[in-house]
N, C-alpha and C positions, 0 to 999 in steps of 0.2 A: 524457524525461518531457514530457508535453504541458502547456503553460502557458496558462491562461485569461487573456484580456484583455477588459476591459469596453469599452474604447475604444482607438483608436490614439493614438500620440503627437501632441500638438498639437491634438487635437480638443476643441473647447469644447462645453460642455453640462452637463447635470446629473451625468453620471458622469465627465466629463473635466475638464480644467483650466478654471477660470473666473476671471473678474476678481474681485479682492477688493472688497467693497462699500466705497465711500468713506465716511469718517467724516463724519457730519453736521456742518456748520459751526454754530457758536454764533450765536444771533441777535445783531444789532449791539449791542443794549443790554447784552449779557452779555460783550462783548469789552473787554479792557483794552488800549486803544491807547496808543501812546507819548504822545499828547497828553493823555489822561486821567491817565496816570501822572505826567507833568510838572506838570499842574495840581495834583495832590495833593501833590507835593513842594513846590511853591511855596506852597500853602496852609499846609503844616506849617512852612515857614520864616517865613511872616508871623506865625503864631500861636505862635512858639517860647516866648514868655513864659508861655503857658498850659499848656505841655507839660513835665512834670517827669521824663519818661523818654525813652529812645530807642525810638521805635516799631519793631516788627518788620516784616519784609518782608510777612508775612501781613496785618498791620494796614494797611500802606500799600496793598497790593493791594485790600483790601476798601474802603478809603476811595476809591480810584480807581474801583472798580466801582460804588459808590453815588453818585459825584460829591459826596463829602462836603465840607462847609464848617464852619468854626469848630471845629477840633479842639481837644481838651483832654485832659489825663490824667484817668483815673477810677480811683481806688484800689479794688481788688476786695476790700474788707473790709466786712463787715456792720455793724461799729461806726462806720464812717465814711460809707459810701454805701449806697443801696438796692441790694439784690441780689434776683434772683428766688427764690421759695420752693423750687423744684425745681432743684437744681444737680447736674450729673453727677459721677460719681466722678472724682477727680483734678482737680477745679476748682482753679485757681491762686489760692487765697486769699492775700491780701497782695501780689499782683503788681499791675501797673498795666495797665489797659485803655485803649484809645483811644476817646474819646467824640467823636462828630461829628454834625452835623445833615445830613439829606438830605431829599429831597422828601416822604417820608412821616413824618417825625419825627426823633427822636434815637435813635442806636444806640450801643452799647458793644461794641467788638470786643476779644476776648481775645487774648493773645499768639499763640495757635495759629491765629487767623483766624476762629474761631467767634464768635458774638455774641448779644446780646439787645437788644430794644427797651426804651427807658425809658418808664415811664408806665403 
């Protein structure tokens, strides 16, 4: 039986093998470098009196990403602290968020890494 072939082996082009597109690299401001991560850990150690919970890895990564300063625990309870009016399903009421200051204001990061701006 006759076999049809679009291209021969090893031929590059639209029908043959081609190189996989390289993943785009993240802009420098979105990269979490070891230096940024270590600064966040040092900042958490300095402010340990203001932190009543053990921050999650996701909270630590977000703090490093935003170059956060002055971290503190933020109780995710409407009776204790302000919470946004629209909350997603499965919002961790009663858990502790990590609140910190960054260049554009204050942010509260949930244990999963999502967050919201204060104010």
